C-alpha positions, 0 to 999 in steps of 0.5 A, a space after each residue: 147100143 146092144 139090142 134089148 127088149 125095149 128095142 124089140 117092143 116099142 110103142 108106135 103107129 100102124 100099119 108097118 114098122 119098116 114102112 111107117 115107124 122107121 121112115 117117120 123116125 128117120 125123117 124126125 132124125 133128119 129134121 132134128 139134125 137140120 134144126 141143130 145145125 143152125 141152117 133151118 132158116 136158110 131152107 128154101 126147098 125139100 126133096 124126099 126120094 123113096 126107093 125099092 119097097 118103100 116106093 112100091 108099097 108106100 101108099 098102102 103102108 102110109 109111108 109118105 104121110 109118116 115121113 111128113 109127120 117125121 119131118 115136122 119133128 114127131 117121133 112114132 113113140 110119142 105122137 098120139 093117133 089124134 095128133 096124126 089126124 090133126 096134122 095130116 089134115 092141116 098139111 092136106 088143107 094148107 099144102 104146107 109142111 112145118 119143117 122141124 117145127 110143128 111142135 114149135 111153130 116159131 122154130 120151124 120153116 113153112 114149106 109148100 110140100 106134100 105126099 105128091 111131091 115125093 119122088 118114088 123109085 120102086 125099081 131102084 134098090 140101094 145096095 144096103 137095103 130095099 127100104 131106102 130113103 134120101 132127104 135133101 134140103 137146099 137154100 134159095 141158090 140151090 145149094 145143098 144145106 143138109 142131105 142124108 140117106 137112111 134105111 128102114 131095116 125092120 122093126 122100126 130100126 133105122 141105119 144111116 148110109 155110110 155109118 153101117 160099119 160104125 153102127 156095127 162097131 158100136 153094137 159090138 162094143 156095147 155088147 161087151 158091157 153086158 154081163 152075159 152077151 149072146 148072139 146065138 142060141 148056143 151061147 144063150 143056152 151056154 149061159 143058162 147052163 153055166 149060171 143055172 138060170 132060165 132064158 128070161 133071167 139071162 135077159 133080165 141080167 143083161 137089161 140090168 146093165 142099163 136099167 134098174 129092175 123096177 124100171 124094167 118091170 114097169 116098162 114091160 108092164 107098160 108095154 102090155 098095157 098098150 097091147 091091152 089098150 090096143 085090143 080094147 080100142 079095136 073091139 069098139 070100132 066097126 065098119 071097114 078098114 081104110 085103104 080101099 079093099 073094104 075089109 070088114 072089121 071082125 073084132 067087134 062082132 067076134 068079141 060080142 059073140 064070145 061074151 055071149 057064148 063063153 061066160 066062164 072062161 071055158 078052156 074050149 074057147 081058148 083058140 077063139 080068144 087067141 084069134 080075137 086078140 090077134 085080129 083086134 090088134 092087127 085091125 087096129 094096126 091096119 087102121 094106123 092106130 097105136 100098137 106095140 111093134 113086136 117085133 114088127 107092126 105087121 106081126 104085132 098081134 101074135 105076142 099079145 094073143 099068146 100072152 093073153 093065152 098064158 094069162 087066161 088059159 095056162 094051168 093055175 092062172 085062174 087062181 093067180 094074184 095080180 102080182 103073179 100075173 104081172 110076173 108072167 107078163 115080165 117073164 114072158 116078154 123077157 124070154 120072147 125078147 131074148 129070142 128076138 135078139 137072135 133073129 135081129 143079130 143073125 138074120 132079119 125081121 124085115 119083110 122087105 128083106 126076107 119076106 114074112 118069115 122074118 116078121 110073122 115067123 120071128 114073132 111066132 118063134 118069140 111067142 112060143 119061147 115066151 109061153 114055154 118059159 112061163 109054163 115052166 119049160 127048161 132053157 132047152 125046151 124054150 129053145 125047142 119051142 122057138 125052133 118049132 115055131 120058126 121051122 114051120 114058118 120058113 119060106 113065108 112070103 110077104 105079098 100084101 094085096 094093094 100094099 096094105 097090111 090087111 090081106 093076108 097079114 091080119 089072119 096070118 097073125 092069128 094062125 101064127 099065134 096058134 102055131 106058137 101055142 102048139 109049138 110051146 106045147 110040143 116042146 113041153 111034152 119033150 125033154 128039150 132034145 131035138 134034131 134041128 137047132 134054133 140057130 140052124 133054123 135062123 140061118 135057114 130063114 136068112 138064106 131063104 130070104 136071100 133066095 126069095 124073089 123080090 116079088 114076094 118081099 113086100 113089093 106087092 108085085 107077086 103072089 096074092 097081091 097080083 092074083 087077087 082082083 082089088 074090088 
């Protein structure tokens, strides 16, 4: 199907969309296919091979445990954090995986299998993408019953090896069903000009091809509620983040301080609140909690932080009704989603493919567009806001210390959120005309990602990951 707003904003588990959500989804698809084939009862052994970035930083990103859950039949959008803890504890205690059957014990196969049984190949990169994984099951005679290779290409999206052309063809065909399809910002702005509509309105018309307006509104408000819930859970957690770096959680203390210092929603505290929301979301993500992929987990805090700004500090919001506030949420996410489509179509949102510019950069660009839209920007100003935000994230590397989505990822979300707000404000003070187009910036990001050394693309083999002592 054509990429839509509900593909870019999905509910999942931390800490990484490409290293946690995608692998879990791929494993669940594989388990489902095996179950549907009628060969499940014949399975005697299971092998999982992880390649490239998945193998290099898989332990820090929870890749292996996510795959175990997927193999048991769980999908990231439906499993709850408490279920994650329960199942992983059971697998660790018993050393047994219930292949394709954790939710239906009578229908699965119990296999002695765990994290240590996976085969890691960090120096082997498959041709399609650095985030590759192969699943293979055999019978008692060693004959292959079912095998498949998947690639986690960012944002929780997965592609099966050998079906890339078919998937692209399906995408192209599905786009023909949209009333106003677009792949570039130029095409998007062309639709806005010809129809006299804003960017969020163009996106809405395309979403209406597959859902009713009520479903779209309800779905987007649910996405926002999950973002809010993520923040509320995070500000109640204290101590240090898991993983060994002993990174202290800051969100609870910052929240308490803000409640004491800012009793009247004083505009002078806008950046402190934006920082708090971004940090809270990404601390929850680093904990493996429930977050909204927006458009990735590593960049999950940017859009909720900027949307929080829109709802609390944008002019007139202090007198807005709940319905008006809901309208802002819907409009913001639709405009942000439209820009997200451009990155997904023309470049990449995978840190393992193009570096952090594809994650934090694209999220900052999307957030800037959303904010400019709800603050009354013209389509040209909204496109300008998105361009400014990405232009100043070009070349951003992905070099997480210890392979964990903590340093520099958490603070980077707060910085990028502030960039998005500034980009929107700069664009709104202009008339929409500018020298560098969003399309040119997106192409530049893609080409920069191709030229970037693999050390700086989510492998923990360069940058901060090797220059900061883990202690």
